[in-house]
Backbone and ligand atoms as CSV (ligand in chain L), in Angstrom:
chain,resi,resn,atom,element,x,y,z
A,1,MET,N,N,-14.020,-18.145,16.559
A,1,MET,CA,C,-13.832,-17.332,15.208
A,1,MET,C,C,-14.086,-15.828,15.163
A,2,HIS,N,N,-13.207,-14.953,14.985
A,2,HIS,CA,C,-13.478,-13.310,14.729
A,2,HIS,C,C,-12.697,-12.818,13.535
A,3,ASP,N,N,-13.246,-11.833,13.208
A,3,ASP,CA,C,-12.656,-11.080,11.991
A,3,ASP,C,C,-11.191,-10.615,12.390
A,4,ILE,N,N,-10.290,-10.692,11.483
A,4,ILE,CA,C,-8.876,-10.151,11.751
A,4,ILE,C,C,-8.622,-8.676,11.235
A,5,ILE,N,N,-9.838,-8.153,10.624
A,5,ILE,CA,C,-9.772,-6.724,10.179
A,5,ILE,C,C,-10.603,-5.972,11.404
A,6,PRO,N,N,-10.288,-5.021,12.081
A,6,PRO,CA,C,-8.821,-4.590,12.209
A,6,PRO,C,C,-7.995,-5.621,12.772
A,7,PRO,N,N,-6.567,-5.641,12.411
A,7,PRO,CA,C,-5.645,-6.632,12.758
A,7,PRO,C,C,-5.526,-6.694,14.252
A,8,ASN,N,N,-4.966,-7.731,14.684
A,8,ASN,CA,C,-4.847,-8.068,16.276
A,8,ASN,C,C,-3.848,-7.277,16.451
A,9,ASN,N,N,-3.227,-7.236,17.747
A,9,ASN,CA,C,-2.229,-6.509,18.403
A,9,ASN,C,C,-0.699,-7.107,17.918
A,10,ARG,N,N,-0.482,-8.260,17.640
A,10,ARG,CA,C,0.715,-8.783,17.010
A,10,ARG,C,C,0.804,-8.759,15.409
A,11,PRO,N,N,1.812,-7.930,14.952
A,11,PRO,CA,C,1.924,-7.816,13.549
A,11,PRO,C,C,2.275,-9.018,12.803
A,12,PRO,N,N,1.587,-9.550,11.481
A,12,PRO,CA,C,1.911,-10.659,10.872
A,12,PRO,C,C,3.362,-10.393,10.310
A,13,SER,N,N,4.149,-11.639,9.957
A,13,SER,CA,C,5.384,-11.418,9.097
A,13,SER,C,C,5.164,-10.786,7.867
A,14,GLU,N,N,6.312,-10.215,7.069
A,14,GLU,CA,C,5.923,-9.725,6.014
A,14,GLU,C,C,5.660,-10.528,5.023
A,15,GLU,N,N,5.914,-11.777,4.951
A,15,GLU,CA,C,5.407,-12.679,3.830
A,15,GLU,C,C,3.978,-12.979,4.275
A,16,GLY,N,N,3.743,-13.028,5.592
A,16,GLY,CA,C,2.006,-13.166,5.679
A,16,GLY,C,C,1.468,-11.934,5.226
A,17,LEU,N,N,1.758,-10.770,5.447
A,17,LEU,CA,C,1.109,-9.738,4.816
A,17,LEU,C,C,0.934,-9.799,3.507
A,18,LYS,N,N,2.169,-10.152,2.628
A,18,LYS,CA,C,1.793,-10.249,1.126
A,18,LYS,C,C,0.797,-11.372,0.950
A,19,MET,N,N,0.712,-12.334,1.515
A,19,MET,CA,C,-0.354,-13.377,1.341
A,19,MET,C,C,-1.590,-12.999,1.487
A,20,ILE,N,N,-1.899,-11.990,2.644
A,20,ILE,CA,C,-3.178,-11.529,2.965
A,20,ILE,C,C,-3.529,-10.366,2.161
A,21,SER,N,N,-2.798,-9.684,1.426
A,21,SER,CA,C,-3.035,-8.576,0.672
A,21,SER,C,C,-2.764,-8.858,-0.819
A,22,HIS,N,N,-2.229,-10.012,-1.351
A,22,HIS,CA,C,-2.480,-10.398,-2.651
A,22,HIS,C,C,-3.020,-11.808,-2.696
A,23,CYS,N,N,-4.093,-11.774,-3.671
A,23,CYS,CA,C,-4.922,-13.004,-3.952
A,23,CYS,C,C,-3.724,-13.849,-4.887
A,24,PRO,N,N,-3.540,-15.169,-4.342
A,24,PRO,CA,C,-2.383,-15.997,-5.208
A,24,PRO,C,C,-3.141,-16.477,-6.438
A,25,VAL,N,N,-4.487,-16.186,-6.632
A,25,VAL,CA,C,-5.198,-16.702,-7.686
A,25,VAL,C,C,-5.308,-15.680,-9.024
A,26,CYS,N,N,-5.764,-14.483,-8.545
A,26,CYS,CA,C,-5.860,-13.557,-9.650
A,26,CYS,C,C,-4.775,-12.270,-9.522
A,27,HIS,N,N,-3.896,-12.343,-8.550
A,27,HIS,CA,C,-2.874,-11.526,-8.298
A,27,HIS,C,C,-3.249,-10.032,-7.932
A,28,TYR,N,N,-4.734,-9.702,-7.627
A,28,TYR,CA,C,-5.082,-8.441,-7.316
A,28,TYR,C,C,-4.627,-8.213,-5.764
A,29,SER,N,N,-4.245,-7.192,-5.539
A,29,SER,CA,C,-4.075,-6.765,-4.118
A,29,SER,C,C,-5.338,-6.071,-3.331
A,30,ASN,N,N,-5.036,-6.322,-2.077
A,30,ASN,CA,C,-6.270,-5.712,-1.244
A,30,ASN,C,C,-7.537,-6.098,-1.428
A,31,THR,N,N,-7.727,-7.463,-1.790
A,31,THR,CA,C,-8.913,-7.872,-2.505
A,31,THR,C,C,-9.664,-8.788,-1.344
A,32,ALA,N,N,-9.215,-8.711,-0.146
A,32,ALA,CA,C,-10.054,-9.689,0.755
A,32,ALA,C,C,-11.170,-9.308,0.969
A,33,ILE,N,N,-12.333,-10.155,0.803
A,33,ILE,CA,C,-13.728,-10.080,1.135
A,33,ILE,C,C,-13.935,-10.489,2.644
A,34,GLU,N,N,-13.208,-11.743,2.852
A,34,GLU,CA,C,-13.526,-12.169,4.215
A,34,GLU,C,C,-12.267,-12.626,4.813
A,35,ALA,N,N,-11.844,-12.354,5.901
A,35,ALA,CA,C,-10.667,-12.625,6.595
A,35,ALA,C,C,-11.037,-13.009,7.959
A,36,LYS,N,N,-10.855,-14.559,8.307
A,36,LYS,CA,C,-11.095,-14.915,9.939
A,36,LYS,C,C,-10.193,-15.704,10.269
A,37,ILE,N,N,-9.819,-15.626,11.524
A,37,ILE,CA,C,-8.978,-16.532,12.282
A,37,ILE,C,C,-9.963,-17.777,12.581
A,38,ILE,N,N,-9.629,-18.796,11.983
A,38,ILE,CA,C,-10.076,-20.201,12.210
A,38,ILE,C,C,-9.856,-20.672,13.669
A,39,GLU,N,N,-8.496,-20.778,13.807
A,39,GLU,CA,C,-7.873,-21.040,15.077
A,39,GLU,C,C,-6.607,-20.515,15.542
A,40,GLU,N,N,-6.138,-20.291,16.600
A,40,GLU,CA,C,-5.056,-19.772,17.071
A,40,GLU,C,C,-4.819,-20.163,18.474
A,41,ASN,N,N,-3.312,-20.225,18.660
A,41,ASN,CA,C,-2.459,-20.637,20.081
A,41,ASN,C,C,-1.369,-19.553,19.999
A,42,ASP,N,N,-0.710,-19.700,20.941
A,42,ASP,CA,C,0.344,-18.782,21.252
A,42,ASP,C,C,1.496,-18.714,20.047
A,43,ASN,N,N,1.709,-19.860,19.379
A,43,ASN,CA,C,2.453,-19.670,18.122
A,43,ASN,C,C,2.025,-19.832,16.801
A,44,ALA,N,N,0.842,-20.092,16.852
A,44,ALA,CA,C,0.381,-20.380,15.472
A,44,ALA,C,C,-1.362,-19.836,15.168
A,45,HIS,N,N,-1.453,-19.429,14.098
A,45,HIS,CA,C,-2.808,-18.893,13.609
A,45,HIS,C,C,-3.047,-19.532,12.374
A,46,LEU,N,N,-4.275,-19.980,12.236
A,46,LEU,CA,C,-5.018,-20.704,10.990
A,46,LEU,C,C,-5.999,-19.527,10.539
A,47,ILE,N,N,-5.594,-18.947,9.457
A,47,ILE,CA,C,-6.490,-17.882,8.926
A,47,ILE,C,C,-7.051,-18.266,7.443
A,48,TYR,N,N,-8.446,-17.825,7.305
A,48,TYR,CA,C,-9.318,-17.814,6.093
A,48,TYR,C,C,-9.275,-16.675,5.396
A,49,ILE,N,N,-8.957,-16.502,4.140
A,49,ILE,CA,C,-8.957,-15.466,3.531
A,49,ILE,C,C,-9.782,-15.662,2.117
A,50,LYS,N,N,-10.737,-14.837,1.875
A,50,LYS,CA,C,-11.283,-14.966,0.620
A,50,LYS,C,C,-11.182,-13.688,-0.276
A,51,CYS,N,N,-10.943,-13.968,-1.648
A,51,CYS,CA,C,-10.758,-12.770,-2.489
A,51,CYS,C,C,-12.139,-12.185,-3.029
A,52,ARG,N,N,-12.241,-10.946,-2.856
A,52,ARG,CA,C,-13.379,-10.245,-3.493
A,52,ARG,C,C,-13.608,-10.236,-4.773
A,53,ARG,N,N,-12.393,-10.210,-5.694
A,53,ARG,CA,C,-12.539,-10.240,-7.062
A,53,ARG,C,C,-12.889,-11.532,-7.442
A,54,CYS,N,N,-12.112,-12.618,-7.170
A,54,CYS,CA,C,-12.394,-13.990,-7.958
A,54,CYS,C,C,-13.169,-14.909,-7.044
A,55,GLN,N,N,-13.456,-14.699,-5.812
A,55,GLN,CA,C,-14.085,-15.517,-4.892
A,55,GLN,C,C,-13.025,-16.704,-4.532
A,56,SER,N,N,-11.800,-16.862,-4.698
A,56,SER,CA,C,-11.089,-17.811,-4.373
A,56,SER,C,C,-10.828,-17.760,-2.853
A,57,ALA,N,N,-10.633,-18.702,-2.428
A,57,ALA,CA,C,-10.110,-18.634,-0.910
A,57,ALA,C,C,-8.775,-19.238,-0.516
A,58,VAL,N,N,-8.161,-18.855,0.444
A,58,VAL,CA,C,-6.975,-19.479,0.752
A,58,VAL,C,C,-6.996,-19.765,2.435
A,59,LEU,N,N,-6.423,-20.921,2.761
A,59,LEU,CA,C,-6.447,-21.292,4.101
A,59,LEU,C,C,-5.043,-21.246,4.597
A,60,ALA,N,N,-4.567,-20.354,5.376
A,60,ALA,CA,C,-2.994,-20.293,5.655
A,60,ALA,C,C,-2.759,-20.412,7.070
A,61,LEU,N,N,-1.692,-21.136,7.355
A,61,LEU,CA,C,-1.101,-21.252,8.678
A,61,LEU,C,C,0.010,-20.579,8.954
A,62,PHE,N,N,0.128,-19.607,9.985
A,62,PHE,CA,C,1.224,-18.822,10.109
A,62,PHE,C,C,1.656,-19.190,11.759
A,63,SER,N,N,3.158,-19.634,11.589
A,63,SER,CA,C,3.280,-20.242,12.989
A,63,SER,C,C,4.900,-19.416,13.186
A,64,ALA,N,N,5.167,-19.587,14.456
A,64,ALA,CA,C,6.358,-19.066,14.986
A,64,ALA,C,C,7.153,-19.842,15.722
A,65,SER,N,N,8.339,-20.104,15.403
A,65,SER,CA,C,9.111,-21.008,16.161
A,65,SER,C,C,10.390,-20.457,16.487
A,66,GLY,N,N,11.508,-21.019,16.893
A,66,GLY,CA,C,12.945,-20.579,17.328
A,66,GLY,C,C,13.606,-20.378,16.092
A,67,PHE,N,N,13.044,-20.776,14.924
A,67,PHE,CA,C,13.791,-20.428,13.640
A,67,PHE,C,C,13.103,-19.267,12.906
A,68,GLY,N,N,12.258,-18.669,13.592
A,68,GLY,CA,C,11.544,-17.454,13.007
A,68,GLY,C,C,10.202,-17.745,12.488
A,69,LEU,N,N,9.345,-16.860,11.866
A,69,LEU,CA,C,8.062,-17.177,11.345
A,69,LEU,C,C,7.856,-17.749,10.080
A,70,SER,N,N,7.028,-18.599,10.105
A,70,SER,CA,C,6.820,-19.354,8.599
A,70,SER,C,C,5.083,-19.302,8.156
A,71,SER,N,N,4.934,-19.535,6.837
A,71,SER,CA,C,3.699,-19.527,6.747
A,71,SER,C,C,3.525,-20.640,5.433
A,72,ILE,N,N,2.238,-21.368,5.475
A,72,ILE,CA,C,2.120,-22.178,4.521
A,72,ILE,C,C,0.417,-22.133,3.931
A,73,GLY,N,N,0.276,-21.937,2.711
A,73,GLY,CA,C,-1.198,-21.782,2.556
A,73,GLY,C,C,-1.760,-22.664,1.411
A,74,ILE,N,N,-2.944,-22.791,1.225
A,74,ILE,CA,C,-3.614,-23.892,0.235
A,74,ILE,C,C,-4.809,-23.083,-0.094
A,75,ILE,N,N,-4.871,-23.086,-1.642
A,75,ILE,CA,C,-6.236,-22.603,-2.103
A,75,ILE,C,C,-7.300,-23.570,-1.778
A,76,THR,N,N,-8.551,-23.351,-1.644
A,76,THR,CA,C,-9.789,-23.946,-1.124
A,76,THR,C,C,-10.855,-23.594,-1.626
A,77,ASP,N,N,-11.841,-24.284,-1.960
A,77,ASP,CA,C,-13.106,-23.882,-2.488
A,77,ASP,C,C,-14.142,-23.913,-1.207
A,78,PHE,N,N,-13.718,-24.455,-0.134
A,78,PHE,CA,C,-14.622,-24.377,1.115
A,78,PHE,C,C,-14.856,-22.884,1.612
A,79,ASP,N,N,-15.822,-22.784,2.208
A,79,ASP,CA,C,-16.126,-21.242,3.099
A,79,ASP,C,C,-15.581,-21.492,4.507
A,80,SER,N,N,-15.695,-20.378,5.201
A,80,SER,CA,C,-15.191,-20.448,6.554
A,80,SER,C,C,-15.825,-21.391,7.441
A,81,GLN,N,N,-17.256,-21.498,7.083
A,81,GLN,CA,C,-18.005,-22.348,7.991
A,81,GLN,C,C,-17.751,-23.810,7.849
A,82,GLU,N,N,-17.615,-24.189,6.501
A,82,GLU,CA,C,-17.165,-25.417,6.283
A,82,GLU,C,C,-15.770,-25.904,6.768
A,83,ILE,N,N,-14.829,-24.875,6.678
A,83,ILE,CA,C,-13.484,-25.136,7.465
A,83,ILE,C,C,-13.959,-25.472,8.977
A,84,ALA,N,N,-14.442,-24.749,9.480
A,84,ALA,CA,C,-14.660,-24.756,11.007
A,84,ALA,C,C,-15.460,-26.112,11.267
A,85,LYS,N,N,-16.381,-26.269,10.535
A,85,LYS,CA,C,-16.952,-27.644,10.719
A,85,LYS,C,C,-16.279,-28.928,10.337
A,86,PHE,N,N,-15.325,-29.004,9.373
A,86,PHE,CA,C,-14.373,-30.153,9.397
A,86,PHE,C,C,-13.129,-30.282,10.243
A,87,LYS,N,N,-12.797,-28.960,10.690
A,87,LYS,CA,C,-11.859,-28.781,11.729
A,87,LYS,C,C,-12.238,-29.530,13.130
A,88,GLU,N,N,-13.516,-29.883,13.233
A,88,GLU,CA,C,-14.110,-30.481,14.568
A,88,GLU,C,C,-14.243,-31.862,14.360
A,89,LEU,N,N,-14.177,-32.432,13.231
A,89,LEU,CA,C,-14.352,-33.850,12.874
A,89,LEU,C,C,-13.072,-34.558,13.389
A,90,SER,N,N,-13.342,-35.699,13.564
A,90,SER,CA,C,-12.199,-36.740,14.103
A,90,SER,C,C,-11.188,-36.732,13.015
A,91,LYS,N,N,-10.079,-37.250,13.196
A,91,LYS,CA,C,-9.011,-37.466,12.121
A,91,LYS,C,C,-9.326,-38.954,11.552
A,92,VAL,N,N,-8.878,-38.986,10.428
A,92,VAL,CA,C,-8.850,-40.468,9.611
A,92,VAL,C,C,-7.536,-41.086,10.154
A,93,ASP,N,N,-7.765,-42.256,10.529
A,93,ASP,CA,C,-6.438,-42.871,10.997
A,93,ASP,C,C,-6.163,-44.268,10.251
A,94,SER,N,N,-5.367,-44.985,10.492
A,94,SER,CA,C,-4.931,-46.029,9.595
A,94,SER,C,C,-6.038,-47.161,9.852
A,95,ASP,N,N,-6.722,-47.228,11.096
A,95,ASP,CA,C,-7.730,-48.333,11.242
A,95,ASP,C,C,-8.999,-47.941,10.385
A,96,ASP,N,N,-9.231,-46.763,10.179
A,96,ASP,CA,C,-10.254,-46.218,9.277
A,96,ASP,C,C,-10.197,-46.594,7.889
A,97,VAL,N,N,-8.860,-46.463,7.456
A,97,VAL,CA,C,-8.656,-46.893,6.071
A,97,VAL,C,C,-8.703,-48.524,6.091
A,98,LEU,N,N,-8.379,-49.307,6.724
A,98,LEU,CA,C,-8.556,-50.519,6.908
A,98,LEU,C,C,-9.840,-51.014,6.956
A,99,LEU,N,N,-10.595,-50.357,7.686
A,99,LEU,CA,C,-12.203,-50.611,7.860
A,99,LEU,C,C,-12.628,-50.684,6.419
A,100,VAL,N,N,-12.427,-49.314,5.858
A,100,VAL,CA,C,-12.981,-49.297,4.405
A,100,VAL,C,C,-12.520,-50.244,3.522
A,101,TYR,N,N,-11.336,-50.690,3.528
A,101,TYR,CA,C,-10.658,-51.587,2.684
A,101,TYR,C,C,-11.470,-52.970,2.975
A,102,GLN,N,N,-11.565,-53.271,4.073
A,102,GLN,CA,C,-12.241,-54.590,4.245
A,102,GLN,C,C,-13.503,-54.694,3.868
A,103,HIS,N,N,-14.429,-53.442,4.028
A,103,HIS,CA,C,-15.626,-53.281,3.438
A,103,HIS,C,C,-15.718,-53.463,1.923
A,104,LEU,N,N,-14.577,-52.885,1.415
A,104,LEU,CA,C,-14.783,-53.093,-0.091
A,104,LEU,C,C,-14.426,-54.538,-0.671
A,105,LEU,N,N,-13.721,-55.097,0.077
A,105,LEU,CA,C,-13.236,-56.471,-0.252
A,105,LEU,C,C,-14.652,-57.333,-0.251
A,106,LYS,N,N,-15.382,-57.186,0.722
A,106,LYS,CA,C,-16.664,-57.804,0.832
A,106,LYS,C,C,-17.694,-57.495,0.049
A,107,ASP,N,N,-17.615,-56.249,-0.556
A,107,ASP,CA,C,-18.848,-55.788,-1.530
A,107,ASP,C,C,-18.190,-55.883,-2.993
A,108,GLU,N,N,-18.682,-56.911,-3.369
A,108,GLU,CA,C,-18.152,-57.406,-4.845
A,108,GLU,C,C,-18.883,-56.193,-5.861
A,109,GLN,N,N,-20.250,-56.118,-5.446
A,109,GLN,CA,C,-21.069,-55.269,-6.642
A,109,GLN,C,C,-20.483,-53.850,-6.658
A,110,LEU,N,N,-20.037,-53.182,-5.547
A,110,LEU,CA,C,-19.498,-52.126,-5.313
A,110,LEU,C,C,-18.004,-51.740,-6.139
A,111,ILE,N,N,-17.248,-53.040,-6.080
A,111,ILE,CA,C,-15.695,-53.324,-6.806
A,111,ILE,C,C,-16.111,-53.182,-8.335
A,112,GLU,N,N,-17.330,-53.964,-8.755
A,112,GLU,CA,C,-17.710,-53.991,-9.980
A,112,GLU,C,C,-18.169,-52.586,-10.546
A,113,THR,N,N,-18.825,-51.784,-9.832
A,113,THR,CA,C,-19.312,-50.555,-10.129
A,113,THR,C,C,-18.268,-49.647,-10.275
A,114,MET,N,N,-17.065,-49.797,-9.615
A,114,MET,CA,C,-16.055,-48.831,-9.585
A,114,MET,C,C,-15.107,-49.311,-10.682
A,115,SER,N,N,-15.239,-50.387,-11.124
A,115,SER,CA,C,-14.200,-51.118,-12.168
A,115,SER,C,C,-14.627,-50.614,-13.643
A,116,PHE,N,N,-13.849,-50.128,-14.460
A,116,PHE,CA,C,-14.476,-49.694,-15.836
A,116,PHE,C,C,-14.078,-50.783,-16.784
L,1,ZN,ZN,ZN,-8.471,-13.401,-6.447
């Protein structure tokens, strides 16, 4: 993980610049207080941006393909350290879901507690 300010040598797309320079929550421009590349490879960058004004954060994925540049972002209340931590955890797969389901079937008290 390292800061993207000053920017790296590859210019982001125009849409990417808009996302970085304008907070999607309070709509103020140039408000980034924290901007970090969480992960990157040849074609994609996962970037964390936190607004100085409202403290909202955006996790954005910028990727390049044969069709051009694209970006997708989500607003999050995680800080960049939490995102880096969860990124390292293993994925939840269908076996994990079934295991929880089977455990819940055996635990009648938990089901009663969860029922209203
Ligand atoms: Zn903001």
